[in-house]
N, C-alpha and C positions, 0 to 999 in steps of 0.2 A: 728577483733579478730585474735589472733595468732593461727597458725596452725602448726602441726607437719607433715611436708611434706615428711620426710624420713620414709619409712616403715621398721620396724625392724623385718625382717623375720628370721626364725630359723637358716638357713645356714649363713646369714650375721652376726648374733650374735655369733655363734660358731667360725667363722673365725676371728672375731675381738678379742674374748677372747683368742684364741690360739696365735694370734700375740702379744697381751699384755703380756701373760704369757711367751712367748719366749723372750720377752724383759726384763724379770726379774721383772715385775710389777704385781700388784694385779688387775685382771680384774673386777673392780667394775662396778656398773650400770652407774655412771657418766663417767668412763673411756671408757666404751663401747659406750655410747651415743656420747662422744666427738670424738671417732674414726669413728663412723658411720655418724657423722654430724647431729644427731637428732634421733628421734624415741620415741615411747611411753615407759615411765619408767615401767609400768606394764608388757608390753610385754617383755622388756629386762630382768626384774627380773625373769619372768617365764622361759625364754630361758636359762638364766645363771644357774638356779637351775638344769635344764635338762642337761646342759653342765657339771656341777660339778659331777652329778651322773654318767655320761658317762665317766668322766675323770678317776675315779678309775678303771672302767672296762678296760679302755685303758692301764693303767699301769700294771694291772694284766695280761693282754694279753702279754705285753712285758716280764713279769717275766717267763711266760710259754714257751717262746722261748728258743732255745739252749743257753747255758751259753755264755756270752760275755767275751771278754778279760777283765782282771782285771781293767786296767785303765778305759775302757769304762763302765764296770759295776759300778765302783765307781762313775763315772760321772752320770750314770743313777740313782743310789741311791741318790746322792746329789740333782739331779733334782727332784726326787720323794719327798725327804724331803722338798725341797723348795716349791713344788707344794702343799704338805699337809699343810705346814705352811701357805702358801698363802690362801689355801682353808679354813683353820680354821679362819685365820684373815679375810678372805673374808666374812665369815658369819656375823661377827660383823660389818665389813665395809658395807656389803650389807644391813644389817638392818638400819644402820645409813643413808646409801645412799637412801634406800627406803623411810625412814622417810623424808629425805631432798627432795627426788623427790615428795613424797606426799604433803609435805608442799609447794614445788614449784608449783605443780599442783593446790593445793588449792589457792595459791596466784594468779596463772594464772586464775583460775576459778573466784576468787573474782574480779580480774581486768576485766575479761570478763563480769561478772555480773554488775559491776559498769558502764562499757562501754555500756552494754545493757540498763541499767537504763537511762544513758544519751541519748542513741539513742532513747529509748522509749519516754523520755520527749521531745526530739526534734521532734519525729514523732507525739507525741500528740499535740505539738504546731503547727506543719505543718497541722495536721488534723483539729485543731480548726481554723487555718487560712483558710484552704480550705473550711471548713463549712461556715465561714463568707463570703468568696467569692461566695460560692454556693448560700447562702441566698441573697446576693446582686444581683447575676445573676438571681435568681428566681424573685426577686422584679422587676428587670429591664425587665425580660421577661413578667411579668404580666402587667407592665406599657406599654410595647410595644404592647401586645395583646389588652389592653384597647384602646390604641391610634389607633391601626389598626381597631378595631371595630368602633371607632369614625370616623376615616377617611373613612371607608367603608360606614357608614351611611351618611356622608356628600357627598360622591361620588354618592350614590344612590339618595339622594335628588337633587344633581346637575343634575344627568341624567334625573330625573323626570321633574325638572324645564326646562332642555334643551328640553325635549320632548314637554312640554307645550308651550315653546317659539317657537319651530319648527312648532307645530300645529297652533299656533296663526299667525305665519309668513305665513304659507300656506293659512290660511283663509284671511289674508290681501292681499296676492298676488292674490287670487281668486277674492276678492272684487275689487282690482285694475284692474284686467283683465275685470271684468264685467263693471266697471265704464268706462274703456277705450272703450269697445264695445258699451256701451250706448252713450258715447260722439261721437264715430264714426258714430253711427246711427243717432244721433241728427244732426251731421254735414252734413251727406248725406241728411237727411230730409230738413235741412235748405237750402242747396244748391238747392235741387229740388224745394222747396217752393219759393226761390229767383228767380230761373229761371222762374217758373210759373208766379210769380208776374210781373217779367220784361216782359214776353210775354203778359200778360194782359195789362200792361201799354202801351206797343207798340200798342196793339190792340186798346186800348182806344184813344191813340194819332192818330192812323190811322183813327179811327171812327170820331174823332173830325175834322181831316182834311177833311174827306169825308163829314161831316156835313157842314163844312165851305164852301166846294166847292158847296154843294147842296144849301146852303144859297145864295151863290153868283149867282148861276144859277137862283135860285128863284127870287133874287133881280133883276137880269137882265130881267128875264121874266116878273116880276112885273112891272119893269120900262117900258117895251115895251107895256105891256097890262094895264098900269095904267089907262089910260083914259077909256079903254073899260071895264076893269074888276076892278072897284074900290072896290067892295065887296071882290073880290078874293084877292086883294092886302092886304086888312086888315087881311084876314085869313092867308095870307102868312107871314105878319109881326108878327102875333101871333105865327105862327109856328117858325119863325126865333127867336123870343124872347125865346120861349121854348127851341129851340136848343141851344141858347146861354146860357141859365141857365143850360142846361144839360152839355154843354161844361165846364162851370165854376165848376159844381159839379165834373166832371171827373178830371179836373185839380187839384181840392182840394184833391180828392182821391189819385191821383198820388203823390202829395206832401206828403200826410200822409203815403203812402206805402214806399216812399223813406226815410222818417224819421224813420219808423219802421225798415227798412233795415239797416239804420245806427246804430240803437240801437242794433239790433241783431249782427252786426259785432263787435260792441264794447264789448258785453258780450255774447260770443258763448256758455258758460256753463250754462247760466241761462235758465233753462227749464220751471220754473214756470210761466214766463211772456211771453215766445215766442213759446213754444212747441205746434205745431198744433193748432194755433189760427185760428178760422173760418174766412174765407174771405167773405166779404159781396157780395151778389149776385147783378147782374145788375138789374135795374128796367126796 
């Protein structure tokens, strides 16, 4: 919008009017505005009316002074006549200028109104565009919030599943530790049982050797006393036969224990077939 940047104050308007009148011209509204470089036409019209009313008083004050020399008095009279003529003509010119100024102001106001309408239309378009963008932003925000809720739910479900998996893993680790402890216990039991069986086998072997030596001694004694103790020899032979059967039985048991030992070594985790199996007692 256009603006009247120059302020038409009373003193500026009077000085401009005096300067225009001294140049022999009529101080109209447009002439004063042109000399001031702008200003409100209404303000200039009001100040020019006040200037014209004061102009007559200024000339009357000049007439009340001591008489001037004739040439100077004639000059003042001519100047007064010109001022009156300009003042009379100025009224008409002032009215025309005022109408022109009013028309110019109206045209300016109309241009400003049209410009305001264009600006308002542009602002309305901008507002509509901004509202559209705001609606899109709101929809995007709603979609983002829904997506956030979905992701939050998925995260919570994943956390719950992770907790379940962690608990299951801990249970498996505990089960594995228990299984390892049981296997270690079984291994220790198997080693102890193996050592016991080996000691028993050694004892059986030693007993067999002792029996064989006893049988040998008995045979020797029997041979020496065969003639004298025939009945005793028969009994010794029976005992020898019994000892031999016992030795054969012990040898069979030793072989069975060795076979069982090999089976246990081949499958150390099989508890159902080997764990704490009762060892037969000696007869």
